[in-house]
C-alpha positions as CSV (number, residue, x, y, z in Angstrom):
1,X,-2.6,-43.2,-93.1
2,X,-2.1,-43.9,-89.4
3,X,1.6,-44.6,-90.0
4,X,2.1,-41.2,-91.7
5,X,0.8,-39.2,-88.7
6,X,3.7,-40.0,-86.3
7,X,6.1,-39.4,-89.2
8,X,4.7,-35.9,-89.7
9,X,4.4,-35.1,-86.0
10,X,8.1,-35.9,-85.3
11,X,9.5,-33.3,-87.7
12,X,7.0,-30.7,-86.4
13,X,8.1,-31.4,-82.8
14,X,11.7,-31.1,-83.8
15,X,11.0,-27.8,-85.6
16,X,9.2,-26.5,-82.5
17,X,12.1,-27.4,-80.2
18,X,14.6,-25.9,-82.5
19,X,12.6,-22.7,-82.9
20,X,12.2,-22.4,-79.1
21,X,15.9,-22.9,-78.5
22,X,16.7,-20.4,-81.2
23,X,14.4,-17.8,-79.6
24,X,15.9,-18.4,-76.1
25,X,19.5,-18.1,-77.5
26,X,18.6,-14.8,-79.3
27,X,17.1,-13.4,-76.1
28,X,20.1,-14.4,-74.0
29,X,23.0,-13.6,-76.3
30,X,21.3,-10.5,-77.8
31,X,20.4,-9.0,-74.4
32,X,22.8,-6.1,-74.8
33,X,20.8,-5.0,-77.9
34,X,17.3,-6.2,-76.9
35,X,17.2,-4.7,-73.4
36,X,17.6,-1.0,-74.6
37,X,15.1,-1.6,-77.4
38,X,12.6,-3.2,-75.0
39,X,13.0,-0.3,-72.5
40,X,12.4,2.2,-75.3
41,X,9.2,0.5,-76.4
42,X,7.8,0.2,-72.9
43,X,8.7,3.9,-72.2
44,X,6.9,4.8,-75.4
45,X,3.7,3.3,-74.0
46,X,4.3,5.4,-70.9
47,X,4.9,8.8,-72.5
48,X,2.8,8.4,-75.7
49,X,-0.3,10.0,-74.1
50,X,1.9,13.0,-73.0
51,X,3.3,13.4,-76.5
52,X,-0.3,13.3,-77.9
53,X,-1.4,16.0,-75.4
54,X,1.5,18.2,-76.5
55,X,0.4,17.8,-80.1
56,X,-3.1,18.8,-79.2
57,X,-1.7,21.9,-77.5
58,X,-0.1,23.0,-80.8
59,X,3.5,21.6,-80.8
60,X,4.7,19.9,-83.9
61,X,5.4,16.1,-84.0
62,X,9.2,16.5,-83.6
63,X,9.0,19.2,-80.9
64,X,6.4,17.2,-78.9
65,X,8.5,14.0,-79.1
66,X,11.7,15.8,-78.1
67,X,9.9,17.6,-75.2
68,X,8.5,14.3,-73.9
69,X,11.8,12.5,-74.1
70,X,13.6,15.5,-72.4
71,X,11.1,15.3,-69.5
72,X,11.7,11.6,-69.1
73,X,15.5,12.1,-69.3
74,X,15.3,14.8,-66.6
75,X,13.3,12.6,-64.3
76,X,15.7,9.6,-64.8
77,X,18.7,11.9,-64.1
78,X,17.2,13.4,-61.0
79,X,16.3,9.9,-59.6
80,X,19.8,8.6,-60.4
81,X,21.4,11.6,-58.7
82,X,19.2,11.2,-55.6
83,X,20.0,7.5,-55.3
84,X,23.8,8.0,-55.8
85,X,23.9,10.8,-53.3
86,X,21.9,8.9,-50.7
87,X,24.0,5.7,-51.1
88,X,27.2,7.7,-50.7
89,X,25.9,9.3,-47.5
90,X,24.7,5.9,-46.2
91,X,28.1,4.4,-46.9
92,X,29.8,7.2,-45.0
93,X,27.5,6.9,-42.0
94,X,27.6,3.0,-41.6
95,X,30.7,3.0,-39.3
96,X,28.8,5.0,-36.7
97,X,26.3,2.1,-36.3
98,X,28.8,-0.7,-35.7
99,X,28.4,-0.8,-31.9
100,X,24.6,-0.8,-32.1
101,X,24.7,-3.6,-34.7
102,X,27.1,-5.7,-32.6
103,X,25.1,-5.2,-29.4
104,X,21.9,-6.4,-31.1
105,X,23.6,-9.3,-32.8
106,X,24.9,-10.4,-29.4
107,X,21.3,-10.2,-27.9
108,X,19.9,-12.1,-30.9
109,X,22.7,-14.7,-30.5
110,X,21.7,-15.2,-26.9
111,X,18.0,-15.5,-27.6
112,X,18.6,-18.0,-30.4
113,X,21.1,-20.0,-28.2
114,X,24.1,-19.4,-30.5
115,X,22.3,-19.9,-33.8
116,X,23.3,-16.5,-35.1
117,X,27.0,-17.1,-34.2
118,X,27.0,-20.5,-35.9
119,X,26.2,-19.1,-39.4
120,X,28.9,-20.0,-41.8
121,X,30.1,-18.3,-45.0
122,X,30.7,-14.6,-45.5
123,X,27.7,-13.7,-43.4
124,X,29.0,-15.6,-40.5
125,X,32.4,-14.1,-40.8
126,X,30.9,-10.6,-40.9
127,X,28.8,-11.3,-37.8
128,X,31.8,-12.7,-36.0
129,X,33.9,-9.7,-36.9
130,X,31.2,-7.2,-35.7
131,X,30.7,-9.0,-32.4
132,X,34.3,-9.5,-31.6
133,X,35.4,-6.0,-32.5
134,X,32.5,-4.0,-31.2
135,X,34.7,-2.1,-28.7
136,X,37.4,-1.4,-31.3
137,X,37.4,1.7,-33.4
138,X,35.9,0.9,-36.8
139,X,38.6,0.8,-39.5
140,X,41.6,0.3,-37.1
141,X,44.0,-2.4,-38.3
142,X,43.9,-5.6,-36.2
143,X,46.8,-6.5,-34.0
144,X,49.1,-9.1,-35.6
145,X,48.9,-12.5,-34.1
146,X,51.9,-14.8,-33.4
147,X,52.6,-17.4,-35.9
148,X,52.8,-21.1,-34.9
149,X,56.6,-20.9,-34.5
150,X,56.4,-18.0,-32.1
151,X,57.6,-15.3,-34.5
152,X,55.8,-12.2,-35.2
153,X,54.8,-11.7,-38.9
154,X,56.0,-8.5,-40.6
155,X,53.2,-6.3,-41.9
156,X,53.7,-5.3,-45.5
157,X,51.9,-2.5,-47.2
158,X,51.8,-2.3,-51.0
159,X,51.4,1.2,-52.5
160,X,50.6,1.7,-56.1
161,X,52.1,4.7,-57.9
162,X,49.9,7.7,-58.2
163,X,47.8,7.7,-61.3
164,X,48.2,10.3,-63.9
165,X,45.3,12.5,-64.9
166,X,44.7,10.7,-68.1
167,X,44.6,7.3,-66.3
168,X,42.1,8.6,-63.8
169,X,40.0,10.0,-66.6
170,X,40.1,6.7,-68.5
171,X,39.0,4.8,-65.3
172,X,36.1,7.1,-64.7
173,X,35.0,6.9,-68.3
174,X,35.3,3.1,-68.3
175,X,33.1,2.9,-65.2
176,X,30.4,5.2,-66.4
177,X,30.4,4.3,-70.1
178,X,28.2,1.1,-70.0
179,X,25.2,2.7,-68.3
180,X,25.6,5.9,-70.4
181,X,25.7,3.7,-73.6
182,X,22.6,1.9,-72.6
183,X,20.8,5.1,-71.7
184,X,21.8,6.7,-75.0
185,X,20.5,3.7,-77.0
186,X,17.2,3.8,-75.1
187,X,16.6,7.4,-75.7
188,X,17.6,7.3,-79.3
189,X,15.3,4.3,-80.0
190,X,12.6,6.0,-78.0
191,X,12.7,9.1,-80.1
192,X,12.4,7.2,-83.3
193,X,9.6,4.9,-82.0
194,X,7.6,8.0,-81.0
195,X,8.3,9.8,-84.3
196,X,7.3,6.7,-86.3
197,X,4.4,5.6,-84.1
198,X,1.8,5.6,-86.9
199,X,4.2,3.8,-89.3
200,X,5.0,1.1,-86.7
201,X,1.3,0.6,-86.0
202,X,0.6,0.1,-89.7
203,X,3.4,-2.4,-90.0
204,X,2.2,-4.3,-87.0
205,X,-1.4,-4.3,-88.5
206,X,0.0,-5.7,-91.7
207,X,2.0,-8.4,-89.8
208,X,-0.9,-9.3,-87.5
209,X,-3.6,-9.6,-90.2
210,X,-3.9,-7.1,-92.9
211,X,-6.9,-8.9,-94.6
212,X,-9.4,-7.8,-91.9
213,X,-8.2,-4.2,-91.6
214,X,-11.0,-3.0,-89.4
215,X,-10.8,-5.7,-86.8
216,X,-7.0,-5.6,-86.7
217,X,-7.0,-1.8,-86.3
218,X,-9.5,-2.0,-83.5
219,X,-7.5,-4.7,-81.8
220,X,-4.2,-2.9,-82.1
221,X,-5.6,0.4,-80.9
222,X,-7.3,-1.3,-77.9
223,X,-4.1,-3.2,-77.0
224,X,-2.1,0.0,-77.1
225,X,-4.5,2.0,-75.0
226,X,-4.7,-0.9,-72.5
227,X,-1.0,-1.1,-72.1
228,X,-0.6,2.7,-71.9
229,X,-3.3,3.0,-69.2
230,X,-1.7,0.3,-67.2
231,X,1.9,1.6,-67.4
232,X,0.8,5.1,-66.6
233,X,-1.3,3.9,-63.7
234,X,1.5,1.7,-62.4
235,X,4.0,4.5,-62.7
236,X,1.7,6.9,-60.8
237,X,1.0,4.4,-58.0
238,X,4.7,3.6,-57.6
239,X,5.7,7.2,-57.5
240,X,3.0,8.1,-55.0
241,X,3.9,5.1,-52.9
242,X,7.5,6.3,-52.8
243,X,6.4,9.8,-51.9
244,X,4.3,8.5,-49.0
245,X,7.1,6.3,-47.7
246,X,9.5,9.4,-47.9
247,X,7.1,11.5,-45.8
248,X,6.5,8.7,-43.3
249,X,10.1,7.8,-42.8
250,X,11.0,11.5,-42.5
251,X,8.5,12.0,-39.8
252,X,9.9,9.2,-37.6
253,X,13.4,10.4,-38.3
254,X,15.0,7.6,-40.3
255,X,18.2,8.5,-42.0
256,X,18.3,8.5,-45.8
257,X,14.5,8.4,-46.1
258,X,14.7,9.7,-49.7
259,X,16.8,6.7,-50.6
260,X,14.3,4.2,-49.3
261,X,11.5,6.1,-51.0
262,X,13.3,5.9,-54.4
263,X,14.1,2.2,-53.8
264,X,10.4,1.5,-53.0
265,X,9.2,3.3,-56.2
266,X,11.7,1.3,-58.3
267,X,11.4,-2.1,-56.6
268,X,7.6,-2.1,-56.8
269,X,8.0,-3.0,-60.4
270,X,9.4,-6.4,-59.2
271,X,6.3,-8.5,-58.5
272,X,5.4,-9.5,-55.0
273,X,8.8,-9.2,-53.4
274,X,10.2,-5.9,-54.6
275,X,8.3,-3.7,-52.1
276,X,9.3,-5.9,-49.2
277,X,13.0,-5.9,-50.2
278,X,13.0,-2.1,-49.8
279,X,11.0,-2.5,-46.5
280,X,13.6,-5.0,-45.2
281,X,16.5,-2.8,-46.0
282,X,15.0,0.2,-44.4
283,X,14.0,-1.8,-41.3
284,X,17.5,-3.2,-40.9
285,X,19.0,0.4,-41.1
286,X,16.5,1.5,-38.5
287,X,17.6,-1.4,-36.2
288,X,21.2,-0.4,-36.7
289,X,20.6,3.3,-35.9
290,X,18.4,3.0,-32.9
291,X,19.7,1.2,-29.8
292,X,16.1,0.1,-29.1
293,X,13.6,-1.5,-31.4
294,X,11.0,1.2,-31.6
295,X,12.4,2.9,-34.8
296,X,12.6,-0.5,-36.6
297,X,9.0,-1.4,-35.6
298,X,7.7,2.0,-36.7
299,X,9.6,1.7,-40.0
300,X,8.2,-1.7,-40.7
301,X,4.7,-0.5,-39.6
302,X,4.8,2.3,-42.2
303,X,5.6,-0.1,-45.0
304,X,3.0,-2.5,-43.9
305,X,0.2,0.1,-43.7
306,X,1.2,1.7,-47.0
307,X,1.2,-1.7,-48.8
308,X,-2.2,-2.6,-47.4
309,X,-3.8,0.7,-48.4
310,X,-2.2,0.7,-51.9
311,X,-2.7,-3.0,-52.7
312,X,-6.2,-3.3,-51.3
313,X,-7.7,0.1,-52.0
314,X,-5.8,2.2,-54.5
315,X,-4.8,-0.4,-57.1
316,X,-8.2,-2.2,-57.3
317,X,-10.0,1.1,-58.0
318,X,-7.3,2.3,-60.5
319,X,-6.6,-0.8,-62.6
320,X,-8.1,-3.8,-60.9
321,X,-6.8,-6.2,-58.3
322,X,-4.2,-7.7,-60.7
323,X,-2.3,-6.9,-63.8
324,X,-4.5,-9.4,-65.8
325,X,-1.9,-12.1,-65.3
326,X,-2.3,-15.2,-63.2
327,X,-0.2,-15.1,-60.0
328,X,1.8,-18.2,-61.0
329,X,2.6,-16.7,-64.4
330,X,3.9,-13.5,-62.7
331,X,6.3,-15.5,-60.6
332,X,7.4,-17.8,-63.5
333,X,7.9,-14.7,-65.7
334,X,10.0,-13.0,-63.0
335,X,12.3,-16.1,-62.8
336,X,12.5,-16.5,-66.6
337,X,13.3,-12.9,-67.4
338,X,15.7,-12.5,-64.5
339,X,17.6,-15.6,-65.8
340,X,17.6,-14.2,-69.4
341,X,18.3,-10.5,-68.7
342,X,19.4,-10.3,-65.1
343,X,18.1,-7.6,-62.7
344,X,16.7,-5.5,-65.6
345,X,14.7,-8.6,-66.7
346,X,13.3,-8.9,-63.2
347,X,12.1,-5.3,-63.3
348,X,10.7,-5.7,-66.8
349,X,9.2,-9.2,-66.3
350,X,5.6,-8.0,-65.6
351,X,5.4,-5.4,-68.4
352,X,6.9,-7.9,-70.9
353,X,4.6,-10.7,-69.9
354,X,1.6,-8.4,-70.0
355,X,2.5,-7.3,-73.5
356,X,2.7,-10.9,-74.6
357,X,-0.7,-11.7,-73.0
358,X,-2.3,-8.7,-74.7
359,X,-0.8,-9.8,-78.0
360,X,-2.2,-13.3,-77.5
361,X,-5.6,-11.9,-76.9
362,X,-5.7,-10.4,-80.4
363,X,-3.3,-12.5,-82.5
364,X,-4.5,-16.0,-83.1
365,X,-1.0,-17.5,-83.5
366,X,-0.2,-16.2,-80.0
367,X,-3.4,-17.3,-78.3
368,X,-1.5,-19.9,-76.3
369,X,0.3,-17.1,-74.4
370,X,-3.0,-15.7,-73.2
371,X,-4.1,-19.2,-72.1
372,X,-0.8,-19.9,-70.3
373,X,-0.2,-16.5,-68.6
374,X,-3.5,-14.7,-68.6
375,X,-5.8,-14.4,-65.6
376,X,-8.9,-15.6,-67.5
377,X,-9.8,-19.2,-66.6
378,X,-8.7,-21.8,-69.2
379,X,-12.1,-23.5,-68.9
380,X,-15.6,-21.9,-69.0
381,X,-17.8,-22.2,-65.9
382,X,-19.9,-25.0,-67.4
383,X,-16.7,-26.9,-68.5
384,X,-15.2,-26.3,-65.0
385,X,-18.4,-27.7,-63.4
386,X,-18.4,-30.8,-65.6
387,X,-14.7,-31.4,-65.1
388,X,-15.1,-31.2,-61.3
389,X,-18.2,-33.5,-61.5
390,X,-16.2,-36.1,-63.5
391,X,-13.6,-36.0,-60.7
392,X,-16.4,-36.3,-58.1
393,X,-15.3,-33.0,-56.5
394,X,-18.6,-31.6,-55.4
395,X,-17.1,-29.4,-52.7
396,X,-15.1,-27.4,-55.2
397,X,-18.2,-27.0,-57.4
398,X,-20.2,-25.7,-54.4
399,X,-17.4,-23.3,-53.4
400,X,-17.3,-21.9,-56.9
401,X,-21.1,-21.6,-57.0
402,X,-21.1,-19.7,-53.7
403,X,-18.6,-17.2,-55.1
404,X,-20.8,-16.9,-58.2
405,X,-24.0,-16.4,-56.2
406,X,-22.6,-13.5,-54.1
407,X,-23.8,-11.3,-56.9
408,X,-26.1,-13.6,-58.9
409,X,-29.2,-15.6,-58.1
410,X,-29.7,-19.4,-58.0
411,X,-31.8,-19.1,-61.2
412,X,-29.0,-17.2,-63.0
413,X,-26.4,-19.8,-61.8
414,X,-28.5,-22.7,-63.1
415,X,-29.0,-20.9,-66.5
416,X,-25.4,-20.0,-67.0
417,X,-23.5,-22.9,-65.4
418,X,-25.6,-25.9,-64.4
419,X,-27.8,-26.4,-67.5
420,X,-24.9,-26.0,-70.0
421,X,-22.8,-28.4,-67.8
422,X,-25.7,-31.0,-67.9
423,X,-25.8,-30.7,-71.7
424,X,-22.0,-31.4,-71.8
425,X,-22.7,-34.5,-69.7
426,X,-25.5,-35.5,-72.1
427,X,-23.2,-35.3,-75.1
428,X,-20.8,-37.7,-73.5
429,X,-23.5,-40.0,-72.4
430,X,-25.1,-40.2,-75.9
431,X,-21.6,-40.6,-77.4
432,X,-20.8,-43.4,-74.9
433,X,-17.5,-41.8,-74.0
434,X,-18.2,-41.8,-70.3
435,X,-17.5,-44.8,-68.1
436,X,-19.8,-46.2,-65.5
437,X,-17.6,-45.0,-62.7
438,X,-17.6,-41.5,-64.1
439,X,-21.4,-41.6,-64.5
440,X,-21.6,-42.4,-60.8
441,X,-19.3,-39.6,-59.8
442,X,-21.3,-37.1,-62.0
443,X,-24.6,-38.3,-60.6
444,X,-23.4,-38.0,-57.0
445,X,-21.8,-34.6,-57.6
446,X,-24.9,-33.1,-59.3
447,X,-27.2,-34.3,-56.6
448,X,-25.0,-32.9,-53.9
449,X,-24.6,-29.6,-55.6
450,X,-28.3,-29.1,-56.3
451,X,-29.4,-30.1,-52.8
452,X,-26.9,-27.9,-51.2
453,X,-27.5,-24.8,-53.3
454,X,-31.3,-25.0,-53.1
455,X,-31.2,-25.3,-49.3
456,X,-29.9,-22.0,-47.9
457,X,-29.8,-23.4,-44.4
458,X,-27.1,-26.0,-45.4
459,X,-25.0,-23.5,-47.4
460,X,-22.4,-23.2,-44.7
461,X,-22.5,-26.9,-43.6
462,X,-20.2,-29.3,-45.3
463,X,-22.3,-31.1,-47.9
464,X,-22.7,-34.9,-47.7
465,X,-22.6,-36.7,-51.0
466,X,-25.3,-39.4,-51.5
467,X,-24.2,-43.0,-51.3
468,X,-23.6,-44.4,-54.7
469,X,-25.5,-47.6,-55.3
470,X,-26.8,-49.7,-58.1
471,X,-29.9,-47.6,-58.3
472,X,-28.0,-44.3,-58.7
473,X,-24.9,-45.3,-60.6
474,X,-25.7,-43.8,-64.0
475,X,-27.1,-40.7,-65.6
476,X,-29.7,-42.9,-67.4
477,X,-31.8,-45.4,-65.5
478,X,-33.7,-43.9,-62.7
479,X,-32.5,-40.4,-63.6
480,X,-31.0,-37.7,-61.4
481,X,-34.2,-35.7,-61.5
482,X,-36.3,-38.6,-60.2
483,X,-33.7,-39.2,-57.5
484,X,-33.8,-35.6,-56.4
485,X,-37.5,-35.6,-56.4
486,X,-37.7,-38.7,-54.2
487,X,-35.2,-37.2,-51.8
488,X,-37.3,-34.0,-51.5
489,X,-40.5,-36.0,-51.1
490,X,-38.9,-37.9,-48.2
491,X,-38.6,-34.5,-46.4
492,X,-41.9,-32.8,-47.5
493,X,-44.3,-35.7,-47.7
494,X,-45.9,-37.8,-50.4
495,X,-47.6,-34.9,-52.2
496,X,-44.7,-32.5,-51.6
497,X,-46.7,-30.6,-49.1
498,X,-50.2,-30.1,-47.7
499,X,-53.2,-29.3,-49.8
500,X,-54.7,-27.2,-47.0
501,X,-53.7,-24.0,-48.8
502,X,-55.6,-21.0,-50.4
503,X,-56.8,-21.4,-54.0
504,X,-54.4,-20.3,-56.6
505,X,-51.3,-20.6,-54.5
506,X,-49.7,-23.6,-56.1
507,X,-47.3,-23.9,-59.1
508,X,-47.2,-27.2,-60.9
509,X,-44.1,-28.0,-62.9
510,X,-44.4,-30.8,-65.4
511,X,-41.5,-32.4,-67.2
512,X,-41.7,-34.3,-70.4
513,X,-40.7,-37.9,-70.9
514,X,-36.8,-37.8,-70.8
515,X,-34.8,-38.0,-67.6
516,X,-33.2,-34.6,-68.4
517,X,-36.7,-33.0,-68.6
518,X,-37.3,-34.4,-65.1
519,X,-34.1,-33.0,-63.9
520,X,-34.8,-29.5,-65.3
521,X,-38.3,-29.7,-63.8
522,X,-36.8,-30.5,-60.4
523,X,-34.3,-27.7,-60.6
524,X,-37.1,-25.2,-61.5
525,X,-39.2,-26.4,-58.5
526,X,-36.2,-25.9,-56.1
527,X,-35.5,-22.4,-57.6
528,X,-39.1,-21.4,-56.9
529,X,-39.1,-22.9,-53.5
530,X,-36.0,-20.9,-52.7
531,X,-38.1,-17.8,-53.4
532,X,-40.9,-19.0,-51.0
533,X,-43.2,-20.2,-53.8
534,X,-45.2,-23.4,-53.3
535,X,-44.0,-25.2,-56.4
536,X,-44.5,-29.0,-56.9
537,X,-43.4,-31.3,-59.7
538,X,-44.9,-34.1,-61.8
539,X,-43.8,-36.1,-64.8
540,X,-46.0,-36.4,-67.8
541,X,-46.5,-40.1,-66.8
542,X,-47.9,-39.1,-63.4
543,X,-50.7,-36.9,-64.8
544,X,-53.1,-39.8,-65.1
545,X,-52.4,-41.1,-61.6
546,X,-55.2,-40.6,-59.1
547,X,-54.8,-37.6,-56.7
548,X,-56.3,-37.1,-53.2
549,X,-59.8,-35.6,-53.1
550,X,-58.5,-32.3,-51.5
551,X,-56.2,-31.7,-54.5
552,X,-58.7,-29.6,-56.5
553,X,-58.0,-27.8,-59.8
554,X,-58.6,-24.4,-58.1
555,X,-55.4,-24.7,-56.1
556,X,-53.2,-24.6,-59.2
557,X,-52.4,-21.1,-60.4
558,X,-49.6,-21.8,-63.0
559,X,-48.6,-24.9,-64.9
560,X,-44.9,-24.9,-66.1
561,X,-44.1,-27.4,-68.8
562,X,-40.4,-28.0,-69.1
563,X,-38.3,-29.4,-71.9
564,X,-34.6,-29.4,-72.7
565,X,-35.2,-30.4,-76.4
566,X,-38.0,-28.1,-77.6
567,X,-37.4,-28.7,-81.3
568,X,-38.2,-32.5,-81.0
569,X,-40.6,-32.2,-78.1
570,X,-42.9,-29.6,-79.7
571,X,-45.7,-32.0,-80.7
572,X,-45.7,-33.7,-77.4
573,X,-45.8,-30.4,-75.5
574,X,-48.7,-29.1,-77.5
575,X,-50.7,-32.2,-76.8
576,X,-49.9,-32.1,-73.1
577,X,-50.9,-28.4,-73.0
578,X,-54.2,-29.3,-74.5
579,X,-54.9,-32.0,-71.9
580,X,-53.9,-29.8,-69.0
581,X,-56.1,-27.0,-70.3
582,X,-59.0,-29.3,-69.9
583,X,-58.0,-30.5,-66.5
584,X,-56.8,-27.1,-65.1
585,X,-58.9,-24.5,-67.0
586,X,-58.1,-21.7,-64.5
587,X,-54.4,-22.2,-64.5
588,X,-52.0,-20.2,-66.7
589,X,-49.7,-22.2,-68.8
590,X,-46.0,-21.4,-69.1
591,X,-43.7,-23.2,-71.6
592,X,-40.1,-23.3,-70.3
593,X,-37.7,-24.1,-73.2
594,X,-34.1,-25.0,-72.2
595,X,-32.3,-26.0,-75.3
596,X,-28.5,-26.7,-75.4
597,X,-26.4,-23.6,-75.7
598,X,-23.9,-25.5,-77.8
599,X,-26.2,-26.3,-80.6
600,X,-28.7,-24.6,-82.9
601,X,-30.9,-22.4,-80.6
602,X,-33.3,-21.3,-83.4
603,X,-36.7,-21.8,-81.8
604,X,-38.8,-20.1,-84.5
605,X,-40.6,-23.4,-85.3
606,X,-41.4,-24.0,-81.6
607,X,-44.7,-22.2,-81.5
608,X,-47.1,-22.8,-78.6
609,X,-50.2,-20.7,-79.1
610,X,-51.9,-22.4,-76.1
611,X,-49.2,-21.0,-73.7
612,X,-49.7,-17.8,-71.9
613,X,-46.0,-17.2,-71.8
614,X,-42.9,-18.8,-73.2
615,X,-39.6,-18.7,-71.2
616,X,-36.2,-19.6,-72.4
617,X,-34.5,-19.6,-69.0
618,X,-35.1,-20.4,-65.4
619,X,-34.8,-16.8,-64.4
620,X,-37.5,-15.6,-66.8
621,X,-39.8,-18.4,-65.7
622,X,-39.2,-17.5,-62.0
623,X,-39.9,-13.8,-62.7
624,X,-43.0,-14.6,-64.6
625,X,-44.4,-16.7,-61.7
626,X,-43.4,-14.0,-59.2
627,X,-45.4,-11.4,-61.1
628,X,-48.4,-13.7,-61.6
629,X,-49.0,-14.6,-58.0
630,X,-48.5,-13.2,-54.5
631,X,-45.4,-14.2,-52.6
632,X,-45.8,-16.7,-49.7
633,X,-44.9,-15.1,-46.4
């Protein structure tokens, strides 16, 4: 049996590699066909809401689709005309700025001690040409230099015969035909995608999982609405950003402000660097135009202010801080799609990857895409806690806990993260899959985390991990709860505080026999002390121990009995409640049940008629105690 597993795994791995290579080859060699189709589908997400609005107004399906496509075509043509016109004007005006560019290059060369002048390659040749010919008229032919034998070379000019009208027309058509062909395919596919929107959705539902029709329909509709909202929001933000840049650059008097605005709106689709490419180009032009540096600084300042406002204020309120993709996946996707499809792939990288992540969210076979590229963490918070604890990285756990507790309480953190993580550790401990060294790391990390989080004064100090010794090297043995209690007693005194207190102001937490019950009891005590309640802990074994004379029964207002395994501990807890009812007749009894969230949480058989209240979380136990007794000032 064991020999057959590798034999099966090898063909599967080969099939996976062949399939991946085939997909990459299809994407690369079929880009001329796939790029227009992909653009059409993404544009369909963008204008589908507009088409639906036209249908609600009263237009027919065909008329609404043609109207929407016509509007998109008009916008694209206008943007293209603006960019071509502005680029033409920019090219015609560049010779006017040669002297300014050469002067600034000379200044920069002096400041950098010749570094600028030593640049090699085409850039170095251009800089040398500008600096050496700054006083010459731009475009004038250079004077011929003498050859090595002293003779003067003869300048020869080659003139091609004048082209005939048909030749000129063929050259023009050859130059504009590829983009026109791509645009034509895009708009034709777009029309049919919008016309057959319902049919395509039904086909996708059948492909994704036709057996569960309701769930698949909800998933497909939700995914389509999410993508449409995002693309519309992104288009609106980019267009408004370009408009603001146009207004700002026009006010300061930068030439071709409309060109930089259009470049900004388009390049913002390129993640992270697109906006700043437009900013760099505009700033370089401003430096070439103005003999000083004020225009360049103002240009860069406008881009900087606009990016801060848009990225930190507008986008978070409109569609969140991010696209739902992890930052690394955005960069990797940009590199991958630009390698496969060139500049168009760079612009489409974020939309394409977002579509794949949304598909992975709803299609089980593509779940790996959401895990790899999605923004959601690959591990849950309890898993992340336990993984960091196994590595002994208490500082990272505390940093994550502080971020969590900006909006949550310590009790909520313990319920949602700490207790489930402790149950994960308990599983490995009972299964004997955790080594002694890992046990020591987990023990040290948990002690450090609990002590740091329960002491607000030490929140912003670097926590110190306890020294690992023979007495604290395992989860079993002395137990983490007992260690934490002893460390707290060393600071508060033998009886965890004075007994010179008003009657009914003390909360007694009692854990059952296991070390995990003691740990949960100690966590509850620290949660209550964080809320200024006088909470103290005991184990079930300590109840029969003698107490000082001043420790009277009237001091105790509430008794909390804590268990992490209520199903098996029910008989023992009932017996303990009966004993404590005799010893502390005036105290209310609170049963705190903290079962594992990974197992069967059915607690219908865990009936405690003696208890005044049953809590299933630290938060509920804390709120019950806060309501039952006055706060300590």
